[in-house]
C-alpha positions in Angstrom: 74.6 -29.4 48.1 73.3 -32.0 45.6 75.9 -34.5 44.5 75.6 -36.4 41.3 75.8 -40.1 40.9 79.4 -41.3 41.2 80.9 -42.8 38.0 81.7 -46.0 39.9 78.0 -46.6 40.3 77.1 -45.6 36.7 79.7 -47.7 35.0 78.4 -51.2 35.9 75.0 -50.2 34.6 76.3 -48.7 31.4 78.6 -51.7 30.8 75.6 -54.0 30.7 74.2 -52.2 27.6 75.1 -54.4 24.6 72.5 -53.7 21.9 73.5 -50.1 21.2 76.8 -48.2 21.3 77.5 -46.4 24.6 79.8 -43.5 24.9 80.7 -42.2 28.4 81.6 -38.5 28.6 82.5 -36.5 31.7 81.1 -33.0 31.3 83.3 -30.2 32.5 82.2 -28.4 35.7 78.7 -29.9 35.4 76.2 -31.5 37.7 73.8 -34.4 37.1 71.5 -32.2 35.1 74.0 -29.9 33.2 72.9 -26.3 33.2 76.4 -24.9 33.8 77.8 -23.2 30.7 80.8 -25.5 30.1 78.9 -28.7 30.8 76.0 -27.7 28.6 78.5 -26.8 25.8 80.1 -30.3 26.2 76.7 -32.0 26.1 75.6 -30.1 23.0 78.9 -31.1 21.3 78.5 -34.8 22.2 74.9 -34.8 21.0 75.9 -33.3 17.6 78.8 -35.8 17.2 76.5 -38.7 18.0 73.8 -37.5 15.5 76.4 -36.9 12.8 77.9 -40.4 13.3 74.5 -42.1 13.3 73.2 -40.2 10.3 76.4 -41.1 8.4 76.1 -44.7 9.4 72.6 -44.9 7.9 73.4 -43.0 4.8 76.2 -45.6 4.0 74.1 -48.7 4.7 
């Protein structure tokens, strides 16, 4: 069985990103490449929230 990258390895990499906002989200019942229904639903929700936030930010600048 394929195991995804542990969060303890991903966090140090993501913590170094300083020029753009980073949001860490754990997808429910998902693997590294989310094709599971719950994980894919979570991913879609996070993408929409990100886009709405960024679009709103540029509309008000």
